[in-house]
C-alpha angles and dihedrals in degrees: 000000000000140000089238109111101168123078132184118204108200121209132186109339094018106076089132133027119230112219093026109133099212115217100173146336124228129198109217127201116200137188086248098054132262124338121231090271143319119316110253113215121197149118126280121185087351095305133107115253137161121221130203128180106224094207094038127270090280093043094242102134114089117220097255090052098049110120094229094173093053092047096051093040091052093050092047092048089052090060099260115157102171127045127196108198116199114198137173112226143173122250118236108168122056099259092052093084123164117281092022121130116229133188105203119208099187137037137196119203118222096159125113140195094019120131096254107171142041091212108079111092136053092004127173090194141359114268124208124182126208108242100173089120104027097188128062105259094201090058092043090055090054089051092050096045092046093049091051092048094054094042095249114161096223129161108240101198133032143137117246120212111209111207130184104245154149085150119063118247129266121247089251091053091051089049088054092050091052091050087052089057100257123148100182136033126208139151105226107050093095137086087004094073095048094044090054089053091050089057093046094246122156098237133174135163129235102198123199115203104228099175146345110278119248112302094010097090136035120284128338125336111251128197088227089061092046092049094048094049094046091049091053094047095047089075088065092043092054092047089051093049091050088057097040100048097061090049091058 
């Protein structure tokens, strides 16, 4: 166990954390298999945090193969209580332009065949979680206040569509997601968000718009475009984290 209660899960573009003074790394073994990598413990802005790269530290684990249960279990077992999840997403609605930071408040799950709950074997009773508000509002409020204080033009409410991947979506699929009320599309929001709720973690997502979703921009989506936009936006993400962490 550790006194560190704040975790940062880094997605595409955040496989390491600049400014993190690393104190140790710990390999964790869980009842649900191996996490994406060792937990990296350190100090950011003078405060203890633990960092985990969702796709592995070399970005080799595709979204549908991430062991979300092992990741969340390992963080919880390490004493983490609050989780900041950073994720690259596609923008569907007009204000979700590339390089913008978004704090979603709702999520719709379109994934399948992923291990999506801790409650399925050797049960003494059936467990249901309330998921009316999927993200921790207290943490979202810290995001919002911090973004305003540093002059960051962030979107404070949005609905995240979690798709299966690893392929990107068709134009027709994005049209469907918009009809369903979704503003963003990503591949890692579920079951991560629900698993955090099952463990009682205060969890919220800081989404980085990496590209226009299919049919919303001009031409095909390229990984070069995604990489360039995420790299640009990570400057804002790191500034946000440096403001958020001390307030937690």
